[in-house]
C-alpha positions as CSV (number, residue, x, y, z in Angstrom):
1,M,-8.9,15.3,18.9
2,L,-8.9,11.8,17.3
3,L,-12.2,12.6,15.5
4,D,-10.6,15.8,14.2
5,W,-7.6,13.8,12.9
6,M,-9.9,11.2,11.3
7,R,-11.8,13.9,9.4
8,R,-8.6,15.0,7.7
9,P,-8.1,14.1,4.0
10,H,-5.0,12.0,4.5
11,W,-6.8,9.9,7.0
12,R,-10.1,9.7,5.1
13,E,-8.2,8.2,2.2
14,W,-7.3,5.0,4.2
15,W,-9.8,4.9,7.1
16,G,-13.6,4.5,7.0
17,E,-16.2,7.0,8.2
18,P,-14.7,9.0,11.1
19,E,-17.6,8.5,13.5
20,E,-17.7,4.8,12.8
21,E,-14.0,4.4,13.2
22,L,-14.0,6.5,16.4
23,G,-16.8,4.1,17.7
24,K,-14.5,1.2,17.1
25,I,-11.6,2.8,18.9
26,R,-14.0,3.7,21.8
27,K,-14.7,-0.1,22.2
28,K,-11.0,-0.7,22.4
29,V,-10.4,2.0,25.0
30,E,-13.3,0.6,27.1
31,G,-11.8,-2.9,26.9
32,R,-14.6,-4.4,24.7
33,D,-12.0,-5.4,22.1
34,T,-8.5,-6.8,22.8
35,T,-6.8,-4.3,20.4
36,R,-4.8,-1.8,22.4
37,P,-5.0,1.8,21.2
38,F,-2.4,4.5,21.8
39,I,-1.9,8.2,21.0
40,F,1.8,8.6,20.4
41,Q,3.8,11.7,21.3
42,V,7.0,13.3,20.3
43,D,8.5,15.9,22.6
44,G,5.3,15.9,24.7
45,R,3.0,16.7,21.7
46,D,0.4,14.3,20.3
47,K,1.5,13.3,16.8
48,G,-0.7,10.3,15.9
49,Y,-2.5,7.1,16.6
50,I,-1.1,3.6,16.8
51,Q,-2.7,0.3,17.8
52,V,-1.7,-3.3,18.3
53,W,-4.1,-6.1,17.5
54,Y,-3.9,-9.8,18.2
55,V,-4.3,-12.1,15.2
56,K,-5.9,-14.9,17.3
57,D,-8.6,-12.6,18.4
58,Q,-9.3,-11.4,14.8
59,Q,-9.9,-14.9,13.4
60,E,-13.6,-14.9,14.4
61,A,-16.4,-15.3,11.9
62,D,-17.3,-11.6,11.8
63,V,-13.8,-10.5,11.0
64,V,-13.1,-13.4,8.6
65,A,-16.3,-12.6,6.7
66,E,-14.8,-9.2,5.8
67,Y,-11.1,-10.2,5.7
68,P,-10.9,-13.9,4.8
69,W,-7.1,-13.7,4.6
70,V,-6.8,-13.3,8.4
71,T,-7.1,-17.1,8.6
72,L,-3.8,-17.4,6.7
73,L,-1.9,-15.5,9.4
74,P,0.0,-17.1,12.3
75,K,-2.2,-17.1,15.4
76,D,0.6,-16.0,17.7
77,A,1.3,-12.8,15.6
78,V,0.3,-9.3,16.4
79,G,-0.6,-6.5,13.9
80,I,0.0,-2.8,14.0
81,D,-1.9,0.1,12.6
82,L,-0.5,3.6,12.5
83,S,-1.6,7.0,11.4
84,I,0.1,10.4,11.7
85,A,-2.0,13.3,12.8
86,D,-0.8,16.1,10.6
87,E,-0.3,15.7,6.8
88,G,2.7,18.0,7.0
89,E,4.5,15.3,9.1
90,L,4.2,12.7,6.3
91,S,7.3,11.5,4.5
92,R,9.7,13.0,7.2
93,G,10.6,9.8,8.9
94,L,8.2,10.1,11.8
95,G,6.2,6.9,11.0
96,T,9.4,4.9,10.6
97,K,10.8,6.1,14.0
98,V,7.5,5.5,15.8
99,L,7.2,2.0,14.3
100,Q,10.8,1.1,15.3
101,A,10.2,2.2,18.9
102,F,6.8,0.4,19.1
103,V,8.3,-2.8,17.6
104,R,11.1,-2.7,20.2
105,K,8.5,-2.4,23.0
106,L,6.4,-5.2,21.5
107,R,9.5,-7.4,21.3
108,Q,10.4,-6.6,25.0
109,D,6.8,-7.6,25.8
110,G,7.4,-11.0,24.2
111,C,5.9,-10.6,20.7
112,R,7.8,-12.6,18.2
113,R,5.8,-12.1,15.0
114,I,4.8,-8.5,14.2
115,L,2.7,-7.7,11.1
116,I,1.4,-4.6,9.4
117,D,-1.1,-4.5,6.6
118,P,-1.2,-1.3,4.5
119,D,-3.2,-0.9,1.4
120,P,-0.7,-1.6,-1.3
121,A,-1.7,1.7,-3.0
122,N,-0.5,3.6,0.0
123,Q,3.1,3.6,-1.2
124,R,4.2,6.3,1.3
125,A,3.2,3.9,4.1
126,V,4.8,0.9,2.5
127,K,8.1,2.7,2.0
128,A,8.1,3.8,5.7
129,Y,7.3,0.3,6.9
130,R,10.1,-1.1,4.8
131,K,12.5,1.5,6.4
132,A,11.2,0.3,9.8
133,G,12.2,-3.3,9.0
134,F,9.0,-4.8,7.6
135,R,9.1,-7.0,4.5
136,E,6.3,-8.3,2.3
137,M,5.1,-11.8,3.3
138,E,5.9,-13.4,-0.1
139,D,3.6,-16.4,0.4
140,L,0.6,-14.1,0.9
141,L,1.2,-11.8,-2.1
142,G,-1.9,-11.6,-4.2
143,R,-4.0,-13.4,-1.6
144,T,-5.0,-10.6,0.7
145,G,-7.2,-8.2,-1.3
146,D,-6.5,-4.6,-0.6
147,S,-4.0,-5.4,2.2
148,L,-0.3,-5.9,1.7
149,L,0.8,-8.2,4.6
150,M,4.3,-7.3,5.9
151,E,6.2,-8.9,8.7
152,H,8.9,-7.3,10.8
153,E,12.3,-8.8,10.4
154,N,13.9,-9.4,13.8
155,T,17.4,-8.0,13.4
156,E,18.0,-7.2,17.0
157,G,18.3,-10.8,18.1
158,M,15.4,-10.7,20.5
159,F,13.6,-14.1,20.5
């Protein structure tokens, strides 16, 4: 199922080669990576993929070589990646709602700093993330290549 999703044009635009990306997710599922992957559902139907990654675990040489800006991030932060399965579900509020629910869960689990890093050219995602409460990290603008670092504003008073 996930490989099918990754082969879709709206995924291919922002993700790498489907087989390579699926291999990376397989490592996560098998516990060989600290990133936690999930398939999210709405009304019992699989609707997309979401993962949470830990900044401190991404500040190793192999990751830093490809994404040097990761060293600029707070070690105690977590990051989120999200993709919606079906293109017809884009721009309908699904991503915003899923992110809001996922952020609430992360806050309940004790996460204080929650980041997301879309490609700035992906304006549909940036807009959804803003609606979900994420804001650009002003001090990192122009310093993170093809990633726009955004942090969730804690408006619920948790932590």
